[in-house]
N, C-alpha and C positions, 0 to 999 in steps of 0.2 A: 504493499499500499503505499511504503513511501515516495515511490517515483511519481506518483500523484499529487504531492502536495506543491509542488512548483508550480504546476500548470493550473489549479486553482487559486492560488495567491496571484498569480499574472493575472487571470481572468478576473479576481475581486479589484485591484490594483486597475484594471481599465475598463471595469465599470465605476468606481469612483473618479477615475481620471475623465472618463468622458461622460460623465452622470448627467441627469437630467440638465437641472438647474434650469435658469431664467435666459434669455437670449443678452449677448455679449457682443463686444466688438473683438477682433483679433487681440488686441493689444492688453485686453481682459483675460482672454481664455490659455487658462495654464493648470498644471495639475494641483497647485496650490488653491486656486479658485476656479475650480469647474463650474464650467457654465457652457452655453452654446452658440459658439463663435459663428460669424456668417456663412461659412460652410457647412453648418447645421442648422439654420434659420427654417429648412424645409420641414423639420421636425417640428419645432415652436409654431410654423403656421405652414397650409399648404400653400397659401398664396406666394410665399416666399419663392416657391420652386417654379412658379409661372412663368410663360413662354417670353411675356414682354416687360422686363424687370428695368428698375433703375438702381446706381446710375450705371450710364456708361461712357465709353470713348467716343469724342467727335471727331471723327476723321474729316477735316475740313473738306479735301479734294472730294470725297464722297456725296457732300451737301446738295443738295438743289434748291436753286433757287425757286421761290415760291412768291410772287405776286400779291398774295392775299395778307402776307405777313408784313401790314401797314407798321405804320406810330401805334405804340398804346394810346389811350386815352385814359390817365389818371385822375380820377375825382378824391378830393380829400384826404391825399397823400400829403399834404402841405399841413395837414390838420394835426393841432398841437395836444397830445393825450399824456396822463400819467397810468403806463401801466405797471404791473407786477412782475418783475423777471425772477422765472426760477431755474435751479438747477434740478431738473427731475430723473438725476440718477443717469442719464445717457446723454444730456445736451445741456443747451442754456435757452430758454423759450420764454417768449414774451406773447403776452394776449394781447390784442387789437380790436379796439371798438369795430362794429361792424360797418361805420360811415365810410372807409376809405374801399374804394372798389377799381377796379380795372375793367377796359373794355377795347372793344378794336383788337389789333396786333392778330388777326383774324381768328378770334375768340367766336365760340358759336354765342354767345351771349354776355351779360356782366357779370362778375365775379367781384365778390366783397372780400375783404381781407379777415382773417382769423388769430394768425399767430404767425411768429417769425421765430424761427431756432437757427443754429449755427452748426457745424461740423468742422474738427479742424486736425493737425497733426499733433506735433510735440514741439513746443520752444518755437513755434514758427515755421517749422519745419514742412514738408508736404502734407495736407491734409484735406484739399476739397475730395467731394464726392466724384461729380464727373471728372474727367479728363479732356483735354483738347490737345490733338494730336499725339496724346501719350502724357502731355504735360500735367502734372496734377500742383495745383496753386495752394499756397498755405492754409486757406481756409475758405469754404462758401456759406453764403446766406441762402434761405429757404424762405421767402414768403411765400404763405399758404393762402388760398383763397378758395371759396367754396361759391356754386349757382347761387347768384343774388336770392332767389326764390325759397333756398333750402333752410333749416334754421338750426342745423345741426350736422357735424360733419360726419356722422353715423349714417345718415339718410343722402347724403353727397355722395357717400363711397359706395353707394350702390346703384350709382349713375356712370356707365363708362365716359363719359366725360365730366363728372360733378365736382372734381379738385383741379385747379390750375395752380402752379408752384410759378414763382419768379426765383430764377438761380442766378447768384451774383457772386463773380470769383473775388477773392482778396490779393492785392501785391504788398510785397512789403515796399516800404517808403521811407527816407531819410527824416521826413519830419512827421512829427505826431499829427492824428486828424482828429481835430479838437471837436468835430461834431459826434464822435464818436465817445467823448468823455461819459454820459451820463451812465452806457454802458460798461466802460469800461471801470470805471471808478465803483459800480453797483456789485461786480463780481467779487471783492471782497468779502461782502456781506453772505454771500451763496456758497461758501467754498464746499458746505457739506451737502450730501443728495437731500432733496424736500426743501432746502434753504431757500427763501423766497424775500424780497424787500421791495419797496416801492422803487421807481426809475421816476427820475426827475424830467421835467416835459420835455417830452422830446415828439419827432414827427417822422414818417418813413420816408418822406423827401429826403432830409437831411442822413438819411443813412444809406441812398443809392446816388449814383452816379449823377450829371446834370440831365436835364430830359433830349437836350440833344445829342447827348451820349448812349441814350437807349434805343436809337431806331437801326443799330446793327444786333441781332440774334439768331441763334438756334432754335431749332423747334421738333419735338418729336413725342411721341405717347408712351408712358410707362407705367411706373408703378410707385407708391412710397415707399421710402429706401427705410424703413425700420418695418419689423415684424407690425400689423400682416401682410405688407408689401402688398396692399390692395392696388391692383392696375386700373385704378380711373382716374389719372392725373396727365393734363396737358403741362407738359412742361417746356419752359420758355428760360434758356440761357443766355446770360448777357455777355457779351463778346468786351466788353470795357471795364477793367478790375477797379476795383475800391481800393484806394491806399491807406495803409495802417504801417505806423513803425514797428519795428521788431519789440519793443516793451512793450506796446499793443495787443500784439498778435499773442506775444509769452502768458500774457496776462491768465489767457483761457487755461492754460495746461497748470494753473495753479488750484484750479476745481478738484474736486475728488470723487470718485464713483463711489457707490453704497459701500465698497469695503473699505474706503479709505485709500487706495491707490489712486495715483495721479491719472486726471481724465485727460488721457491722450488718445490720438489716433481713433477719433469717434467718427469715421468714414467706413462705408461700407464698400467694398471692392467692386470694379465697373462688372458689368453685366454684359452676356452675349444679346447679340441686335436682334439676331433670330428673324433675320429679313426686313426689318422695320426700316423707312425711309426716314433719315435726317434730315431737316428743311432749313435755307435760310432766307433771313430776308433780306430785301435790297439794299437801302444804303448805301456806303461808300464803296460797297460792289458795284451800283449801277454808275454811281460818280466815276468810278475807274475804266468801266467798261466805254463809258463815253468819251473820257479823254483819250482813251487806247482809239476810239475810232475816229476822232477828230485828227489825230496823229496820222491813223494810216492814210485816210482822203486827202489830207497834208501832202504826205510823200509821194501819194500816187498821181496827184495834180503837180506835181514837182514844185509846191511851196514853200516858202521857208516857215520855220515855225517861231512863233513868238515867246521871248525870253521868260 
């Protein structure tokens, strides 16, 4: 009977090490803290094993220009509000009054803002969920909206186009972005899971690029990026990044997961496209094409180009 002891012990160790537990990010999953990392989210929720999951890697040369992807109309995005910022154990989340809405931009109807949250790496390192041509940015902002006639997210998620998420990337800047002071300063008060505090007055407008930098973006249909990974999201990823200083980016890594470990690497790895098409808006692409056409015509006619 002696030889059977080692296999039994190994089996027990494997069960403990890969035990059920709750869902977690890859940065948390270890034998010391067993939980279901991204590769096991399908066990936590069937939706996470779906065919049209998010995030994705956008290969820009394979995107198709869609003339329907016009500039967005942002209503009440400049509205000042006093939100509550919370460490929910997986991210930082802020509830938003439903007064702020988006329309246009190829969306089927008007969507109202519900909340925003962020995903980041470790101390300013790679941490965005979506990637562009394989490049992972330090952080990514998701402003979550639902169709204007719904009253709760659960109902909106039962609609294949019930949710619209605006995604924004961040880049490291040599200077501090003072528009983010209300959020950065509040992080000190919510280091532990379920910690929450009131934000100083803030608006959605101050958190995102200026409106003239919001005309170039990518569009595809996908899912929530956390369990249950429901495939009910129209994704918009804006090209123009938001600048934050290294100190501002590092401040997010000072937060803690529920087990007291540093909250870092809060992103899901990119998922297969599985035949989906990613579209791009016009914007600078159209202008560049026009300039190229003018140059080509001038060259054909033997005309000199203006300086």
